[in-house]
N, C-alpha and C positions, 0 to 999 in steps of 0.2 A: 361871180357868176352864181345864179341860183340853181339848186339841184332840181331836176325834173324827174318825175316818176318814170321808171323804165330805163333811166340812165344806168350804165355800168360804172360803178364807183372806181375812181383811181386808187392806186395802192401807193402809200408812202413807206419806203423800206429804209431803215436806219442801220448803217454799218460803220465799223471802225477798223479793227485790226485782226479779225478772225476770218480768214478766207474760207477755211473748210466749213465752219459753221454757216457762213453766208451761202456757200455753194449748196449746202443741203437745204437751206431755207428756200432759195430760189428754185431748186428742183422740185420741192414740195409744192410751191405755188404753181409751177408749170404743169403739175399733175392735175390741176383743176381745168376743166374744159373752158371756163370763162377767162382764163389767163390771156388768150389771144384777143379778147375783147377789152382787156383792162390796160389802161395807161399806167406805167410804172415810173415812180419817181424814186431815185436812189440818192440818199443823202449820206455822204461820207465825211466824217469828222476828220480834222487835221491831227497830226501826231502831237502828243503831249511832250515828247522829247525825242532826241536823236535815236535812242535805243529802239523805239517803236516804229520809227519811220519806214524801215524796210517792210514791216508787216502791213502798214497802211498803203504802201505802194503796191504790194501784191494784191490787196483788196481792190484797189482802183483798176489795176490791170484786168482783174476778173470782171469787174463791173463794166468796163469798156466793151467786153465781149458778150454781155448778156443779150439774148434774143428770145423771141417767142411770145412777146407781149405786143399789144397794139402799138405802143410806142414806149421808148425808154428815155427818160430825162435824167441826166446825171448832174448832181450838184455837189461839187467838191469844195470843202472849206480849207483854206490855207492855215487858218488858226485852229487851235484846239478849243472848241466851244464847250465840250462836256456833253454828256447824254441829255441832261435836262434841257439845256438851251437848244440843243440840236432838235429835239423832238418838239418843243414848244414853237420854235421858229418854223420848223418844217411842216408841222401840221397846219399852222396858220397860213403858210405859203400855199399849200395845196388847196385849202378851203377857200381862199380868196379867188382861186381860179376855177374851182369845180363845185363848191358848195357842200361837198361831202367827201369823206376819205376813209379808207381802210388802212389801219396803221400796223406795221410789222417791224420787228427788230430782227437782227441777224442771227438769232438763236432759237427761232420758233419754227417747228415743223408742223405743217398743216395737213389736214385730210384733203382728199380730192373733192370733198363736198364743202370745203370751207368757204370758197368765194360765192358759191350759190347761196349758202345760208346767210352770209354777210349781206349780200345784195338783196335778198328777199327781206331781211330785217330792215335794211335801210329804206327800202321802198314801202314796206308796210307801216313803218312808224315815223316817216319823215315829217308828217304834220301833226304828230302827237306831242304836245308841249311837255308832257311829264317824262318822256323818254329821252335820256341823254346820250345813250350809246348802245351798241350791239357788241357782245363779247363772245369769243369763240372757245375760250378755255373754261373748264369746270373742274373743281377740285375732285380728287378721286375718293369720294364718299362711298360707303358701302350700301347706303340706303337708296330706295327707289325714289327718284325725283320726277316731277312733271316733265314732259317732253321739252318744253321751254318754260321759262319762268323769269320773273323780275326780282331784282334785289335793289335796295336803295344804295345810291352812290355810283361809282364807276370802277373800272378795272383796266388792266394794262397788258395782257398777254394775248394779242391778236384781237383788235377792237376797231370799231368804226363810229364815226359821229358826223354831225352836220355843223355847218357854220353857226346856225342860230344857237345850238347847244354849247359849242365851244366858247361862245361869248361869256358863258358862266364861269370860265376858268379864272380863278383868283390866284395870282402868283405870290401874294403876301401870306406866308404861313402863319405869322403871328396873328393877323386879322382873322384867319380861319379858326385858329385855336381859341381866340377870345370869344368868337361867336359860338363855338361848341360849348365852352364853359358857361357862357351867359345863358344859353338855352338848356343847360343841364343835359347835354346829349353825349357826354364822354362815354358813359357805360354802353349806350346803344351803339355808338360809333365803334367801340371796341368789341362788338359782338358779345355783349353781356360779360365783358372781362376776359373772353376767351382768346382775344387777339389784340395786341397793343398797337393799333393803328395810331392812337394818340401819341404813343411813345415815338413812333416813326416821325410824326409831324413835329414833335418837340426837337428831335434830332435834326430835322431839316432846318428849323429855326435857329438852332445852336451852331449850324454849319458843319455838323457831323455827317450829313449827307446832303445831296442836292436834289432829292427826289421830286420830279415833276408829278409822278403817279399819285403820291399821297395827297398832293395839293389838288389834283384833278378829282380824286375820290372825295375829299372833304368838300370841295366846291359844290359837287353834285349832291352830296349827302345833305348839306345845309339847306339846299333849295328843294329837298325832298324829291329829287329826280331819280329815275330808275334806269337800270341797265338790264338788257335781255341776255339770258344765258341759255345754252343747250344742256340737256341732262347728260348727254354723252359728249365728252370733250372732242373738239375738232382741232385742238392745238396741243402740242407737247413742247415744253421748254427744255432744250438741250444745253442751255447755258449755265445750268447749275452744277457744272463739272469742275469749277474752279478756274475756268479759262477767262471769265469776265473780269473787267477792271474792278468791279465792286462786289463780286459774288464769291461765296465759299461753297465747297462741294456739299451737295445734299441730294437725296432722292425723294424727299418728302412730298414734292409736288409733281412727280413723274406721272404722266398719263399716256395711255395708248390711244392714239387718235382713232376716232370712230370710223368704221368702214361703211356706216349707214348714213344715208342722206337725212337731213333734218327737215321735216315737213312743218312749216310754220302755219299755225292756225290762230285764229283770233282768240286771244285770252284777255282777261281783265287786266287793266294797267294798274296793278297794285302789287306791293311786295308779297312774295310767296312766304308765308309763315312756315310751310313744310320745308322749303329749301333753306331758309334762314336757320331754322332749328337744326337741320342736318349739318350745315356748315359749322355751327357752334359746337356740336358734338364732335365733329371731325377735328376742329382746332384744339379742342380740349384733350382728346384721346390719342392723337397721332404721335405726338412727341411731348417731352417735358416742356413746360411753358418757356423757360429761359432759352432752350435750344430753338424752339419754334419761332420765338420773336426775333432772335438774333439772325437766323437764316432768312426770314422773310424781310427783315429790314435791309439786309445786304442785297437780296434779290430785287428789291424795288428801287434801287438807286438809279 
């Protein structure tokens, strides 16, 4: 199905075994006035073992009772697919039916203005070939950023895309790394050496992680595609408390979700050097390099 301007985008929400995190995520979505107009698809992965089965059953019981959206479609997997396959398959599933999607995981708290911003961005840039996605999270930099801005590549904490953009997703991590090396783009990909995204990609290739997010980022980066960000974050990730399957505790990326609506205005579809430089400085100064890389690699699995 092709996306039509003024459509309200469906939401794909991915859950596993954290009922309380999921409950908070759903409640934050319901704080958005557009929730009643939004079709919600909830994808629940199957338990990896008997030990976790009780938690996954609690999650599904909660999902069975979710109300407040235009519709709720529940998709429960008997097998344990893992987060990467769950998201890749789930995003593709919703895009085939709607042409666009807002993607959420079960540990993201959003502002009451999140859905409005995401839908405005989807509508404004749906026919702009250089824009791959809309993103709701922004790193807690101390510097003044433009109200909205573009960065090269893609991101994964509360994001949206269209079917035509998702077709750029390359699942072969080695092919992505080879192209980055051949084009001499590793340093730029790593934010001038401030953040080892290439290390994350190498770990995915080696089987040390199964990150879909690093492959989505690299796929868009190599095609010189852009993602729109807000200066004030509309998302806070509460999953970096050690509760996630692949995460370790950190407060490095904590954000207070903005209480202000984001007004989208027409801006040049080019990467913001101001924002990129601010991100580079943040990555370099927030934590020691080894800690920063380790935590981010775990958070992106």
